[in-house]
N, C-alpha and C positions, 0 to 999 in steps of 0.2 A: 427600615427597622423602626421599631417603636423606641421612644426615649428610655423607657425602663430597661429594655433589652440592651441598648447601647451602654447605659450606666452599669449594668451588671457585668457585661462583657469586658468593659474597659476599666472597671473598678474606679470609676469617677462618680462623685455624688450626682444624683438625679438633677438637683438644682443647677449644677454647673453644666450638665449636658443640655438641659432645656435652654439655658442662657446662650450657649454656643449655637444651638440649632436656630434660635431666633435671629442671631447675628448672621448666620449663613443664609437664612431665608431672605433677609434684607439685602444681601449681596447677590441674590438670585443664583445661588449655588445649590440650593435645595428646593424641593417642592414638597408641600404637605398634601397628603392624600388620605382619604378615609380608609380605615381598616375594615374591610368587608366582612370579616368574621365577627368583629366587635365594634360596632359603630360609635361606641364611646371613646375609642382610641384613635389616634392619628398615626400614620406612618410617614416616613420621610424618605425621599428618593433623591439621589444626586442628579443634577442637571449636567450630564456628561458633555453636552455640546458647549455649554458656557465654560466648563472647566477646561476643555480642550482649547478653546479660544484663548483663555488666560495663559495656559501653558505655552501656546505658540507665541503670545506677546512676550512672555518672559524669555523664551529662547531668542527671539529677535533682539531684545534688549541686551542680552548677554553677548551676542555677536557684535552689536554696536559698541558695547563697552570694551570688548577685547580689541577691536579695531582702533579705538581711541587710545587705549593703553599702549599699543604698539607704536602709534604715531608719536607718543611722548617719549 
């Protein structure tokens, strides 16, 4: 999606959306790609592989935390 579309759909200011998108790009959770219909714009796509890896890490940590809490 384009930042302006995200801002409109979520009712969040464009500046806040742009700031969040830049942070997510730095975390390698988003990719910026050119908008083929309007080359002045950028589109953002989720890096689903990276997000899945993070979700798996979180699940493993939750399991470890539960195991430690039972031991206490």
